Rosetta silent file (secondary structure, phi, psi, omega in degrees, C-alpha in Angstrom):
SEQUENCE: XXXXXXXXXXXXXXXXXXXXXXXXXXXXXXXXXXXXXXXXXXXXXXXXXXXXXXXXXXXXXXXXXXXXXXXXXXXXXXXXXXXXXXXXXXXXXXXXXXXXXXXXXXXXXXXXXX
SCORE:     score description
SCORE:     0.000 S_00000001
   1 L     0.000  137.882  176.633  -11.676  -53.285    0.865 S_00000001
   2 L  -124.090  145.497 -179.187   -9.290  -56.119    0.082 S_00000001
   3 L  -121.763  138.780  175.769   -6.918  -56.524   -2.845 S_00000001
   4 E  -125.026  114.355 -178.144   -5.542  -59.738   -4.348 S_00000001
   5 E   -93.525  151.719  175.500   -2.682  -59.334   -6.735 S_00000001
   6 E  -158.020  169.437  172.610   -1.523  -61.897   -9.349 S_00000001
   7 L   106.866   -4.549 -179.966    0.405  -62.273  -12.549 S_00000001
   8 L   -71.785  176.736  178.134    4.063  -61.905  -11.428 S_00000001
   9 E   168.574 -169.702  177.091    6.850  -64.123  -12.383 S_00000001
  10 E  -103.616  130.628 -176.072   10.396  -64.404  -13.682 S_00000001
  11 E  -141.380  148.835 -178.448   11.029  -62.709  -17.015 S_00000001
  12 L   -80.095  156.839  173.318   14.101  -61.818  -19.076 S_00000001
  13 L   -55.698  136.190 -174.313   15.056  -58.219  -19.638 S_00000001
  14 L    92.695   -9.885 -176.814   13.000  -56.734  -22.403 S_00000001
  15 L   -80.685 -178.662 -178.315   10.105  -59.032  -21.644 S_00000001
  16 L  -131.916  153.063  172.430    6.530  -58.318  -20.629 S_00000001
  17 E  -144.307  155.188  171.590    4.104  -59.190  -17.847 S_00000001
  18 E  -125.264  119.011  179.511    0.518  -58.254  -17.060 S_00000001
  19 E   -98.627  151.571  178.507   -0.443  -57.988  -13.440 S_00000001
  20 E  -124.356  147.601  174.447   -4.005  -58.155  -12.139 S_00000001
  21 E  -142.230  119.463  179.302   -5.453  -56.990   -8.943 S_00000001
  22 E   -97.987  128.387  177.402   -9.007  -57.937   -7.898 S_00000001
  23 L  -107.210 -173.169  176.054  -10.710  -55.665   -5.358 S_00000001
  24 L  -140.997  176.312  176.741  -13.924  -55.602   -3.415 S_00000001
  25 L   103.644  145.169 -175.216  -16.565  -53.108   -2.340 S_00000001
  26 L   -71.291  -23.031 -178.177  -19.691  -51.804   -3.947 S_00000001
  27 L  -109.787   31.620  179.923  -18.119  -48.503   -4.882 S_00000001
  28 H   -50.152  -43.134 -171.811  -14.979  -49.872   -6.494 S_00000001
  29 H   -65.666  -16.259 -179.580  -15.681  -47.901   -9.645 S_00000001
  30 H   -95.656   -2.679 -177.912  -15.303  -44.568   -7.752 S_00000001
  31 L   -80.693  141.821  158.120  -11.875  -45.359   -6.338 S_00000001
  32 L   -82.042  138.201 -172.208   -8.598  -43.971   -7.485 S_00000001
  33 E  -127.302  145.573  179.047   -6.330  -47.013   -7.602 S_00000001
  34 E  -130.880  153.052  164.273   -2.515  -47.337   -7.664 S_00000001
  35 E  -105.847  134.269 -179.814    0.074  -49.906   -8.375 S_00000001
  36 E  -120.378  163.482  173.406    2.993  -49.869   -6.012 S_00000001
  37 E  -143.457  148.764  177.558    6.264  -51.759   -5.842 S_00000001
  38 E  -127.338  101.366  173.366    8.767  -52.536   -3.142 S_00000001
  39 L   -67.077  158.030  179.555   12.250  -53.527   -4.401 S_00000001
  40 L   -54.173  125.130  175.792   14.462  -55.601   -2.162 S_00000001
  41 L    82.477    0.325 -175.671   15.759  -53.599    0.727 S_00000001
  42 L  -124.908  170.504 -176.503   13.832  -50.461   -0.237 S_00000001
  43 L   -87.251  162.115  179.826   10.580  -48.828    0.715 S_00000001
  44 L   -70.181  139.100 -179.327    7.364  -49.074   -1.225 S_00000001
  45 E  -136.783  146.506  177.528    6.678  -46.589   -3.968 S_00000001
  46 E   -81.480  139.497 -177.611    3.767  -45.857   -6.233 S_00000001
  47 E  -119.576  -16.947  178.310    4.494  -46.333   -9.937 S_00000001
  48 E  -163.247  148.401  175.893    1.072  -45.759  -11.584 S_00000001
  49 E  -143.360  153.967 -179.053   -2.384  -44.586  -10.651 S_00000001
  50 E  -137.057  130.506  178.523   -5.775  -44.423  -12.371 S_00000001
  51 L   -96.004 -172.553 -175.538   -8.748  -42.391  -11.180 S_00000001
  52 L   -64.258  -23.967 -178.069  -12.512  -42.946  -11.628 S_00000001
  53 L   -97.641   13.510 -178.594  -12.395  -41.162  -15.026 S_00000001
  54 L    63.414   23.255  169.277   -9.517  -43.364  -16.220 S_00000001
  55 L   -79.585  133.898 -174.322   -6.994  -40.490  -16.054 S_00000001
  56 E  -117.447  150.796  172.667   -3.614  -42.058  -15.477 S_00000001
  57 E  -138.801  153.342 -174.287   -0.299  -40.905  -14.065 S_00000001
  58 E  -137.620  145.967  167.857    3.034  -42.685  -13.941 S_00000001
  59 L   -66.761  143.220 -169.784    6.305  -42.497  -12.097 S_00000001
  60 H   -53.811  -36.209 -174.303    9.049  -41.329  -14.403 S_00000001
  61 H   -69.387  -14.947 -176.935   11.016  -44.511  -14.512 S_00000001
  62 H  -113.026   -5.548 -178.508    8.050  -46.484  -15.937 S_00000001
  63 L   -60.811  133.091 -177.994    6.593  -43.927  -18.296 S_00000001
  64 L    85.341   -7.651 -177.497    6.190  -45.291  -21.849 S_00000001
  65 L  -118.754  -34.967 -177.775    6.709  -48.875  -20.590 S_00000001
  66 E  -107.724  144.296  176.406    3.896  -49.510  -18.098 S_00000001
  67 E  -129.876  125.871  176.976    0.131  -49.046  -18.673 S_00000001
  68 E  -101.814  139.502  179.862   -2.445  -49.080  -15.879 S_00000001
  69 E  -148.056  174.133 -176.744   -6.036  -49.838  -16.768 S_00000001
  70 E  -147.028  151.332  169.800   -9.225  -50.952  -14.950 S_00000001
  71 E  -127.396   98.963 -170.687  -12.365  -53.043  -15.497 S_00000001
  72 H   -65.886  -33.980  179.220  -14.936  -51.862  -13.007 S_00000001
  73 H   -59.211  -32.772 -179.068  -17.350  -54.649  -13.870 S_00000001
  74 H   -97.051   -5.048 -177.739  -14.689  -57.207  -12.776 S_00000001
  75 L    56.284   43.099 -178.946  -13.451  -54.940   -9.895 S_00000001
  76 E  -128.899  139.611  171.028   -9.949  -55.413  -11.385 S_00000001
  77 E  -117.244  142.178 -173.249   -7.069  -53.111  -12.105 S_00000001
  78 E  -120.448  155.706  171.334   -4.284  -54.175  -14.443 S_00000001
  79 E  -134.593  103.989  172.504   -0.656  -53.172  -14.975 S_00000001
  80 E   -80.029  128.226 -174.146    0.813  -54.022  -18.390 S_00000001
  81 E  -126.741  113.673 -179.796    4.559  -53.976  -18.090 S_00000001
  82 L  -113.957  159.911  176.808    6.648  -53.918  -21.227 S_00000001
  83 L    51.300   51.050 -174.110   10.401  -53.570  -21.869 S_00000001
  84 L   -66.976  145.395  179.298   11.077  -54.822  -18.382 S_00000001
  85 L  -121.219  155.587  177.690   14.436  -54.049  -16.745 S_00000001
  86 H   -51.760  -35.262 -179.607   16.299  -55.640  -13.871 S_00000001
  87 H   -69.412  -10.401  171.216   15.580  -52.569  -11.798 S_00000001
  88 H   -81.066   -6.408  177.455   11.880  -53.363  -12.038 S_00000001
  89 L   -56.160  122.066 -173.917   12.420  -56.386   -9.851 S_00000001
  90 E  -176.159  168.500  163.195   10.082  -55.918   -6.858 S_00000001
  91 E   -90.655  126.005 -174.389    6.964  -57.102   -5.102 S_00000001
  92 E  -103.108  138.732 -179.756    4.062  -55.321   -6.738 S_00000001
  93 E  -131.978  162.079  165.893    0.935  -54.326   -4.877 S_00000001
  94 E  -125.076  155.557 -179.135   -2.255  -52.377   -5.645 S_00000001
  95 E  -172.498  177.712  173.888   -4.162  -50.148   -3.260 S_00000001
  96 L   -86.747  129.535  176.221   -5.962  -46.889   -2.881 S_00000001
  97 L   -60.950  154.612  175.215   -3.474  -43.940   -2.660 S_00000001
  98 L   -52.911  136.816   12.441   -3.034  -42.067    0.607 S_00000001
  99 L   -99.755   22.848 -175.075   -5.066  -40.974    2.557 S_00000001
 100 L  -108.308   15.481 -177.348   -7.484  -43.780    1.654 S_00000001
 101 L   -58.439  134.390 -179.862   -4.980  -46.616    1.701 S_00000001
 102 L   -96.735 -177.356  173.925   -6.489  -49.932    2.748 S_00000001
 103 L   -62.967  147.212 -175.312   -4.738  -52.980    4.283 S_00000001
 104 L   -87.933  144.838  176.674   -2.109  -54.295    1.964 S_00000001
 105 L   -82.143 -170.375 -177.422   -2.475  -57.613    0.150 S_00000001
 106 L   -77.044  -17.136 -174.090    0.329  -60.126   -0.253 S_00000001
 107 L    71.390  178.340 -178.613    1.489  -58.656   -3.569 S_00000001
 108 E  -134.963  129.650 -174.089    3.002  -60.421   -6.533 S_00000001
 109 E   -82.484  131.184  172.416    6.737  -60.952   -7.108 S_00000001
 110 E  -118.853  127.200  179.067    8.194  -59.738  -10.413 S_00000001
 111 E  -129.513  119.282 -177.513   11.784  -60.727  -11.113 S_00000001
 112 E  -106.933  112.977 -179.463   13.557  -59.453  -14.188 S_00000001
 113 L  -157.329  149.212  176.645   16.819  -61.379  -14.786 S_00000001
 114 L   -87.278    0.000    0.000   18.791  -62.964  -17.552 S_00000001
């Protein structure tokens, strides 16, 4: 399975972005999927996940601001990010959570700065 992320960019604090991740595989709809981020100089962390039944979970720092969703027909998972903060600056990736993690894509850069 390969993932291709897009939608990042430069945004002011308080702004919004919507990230997209297109996957592959005939059983995409059965995957639990996650959005991860890697801030500069830090390790990668998962911030949101969605399972095959659209049950979602979020890391505490993004709860109430980020929303993960999926469109199985398009083999795409989304991350709507609102009320962005400078500490959200990172490269964002999607993947299957451990122990099913696939090769990582290139990610998409999100920079929150005034």
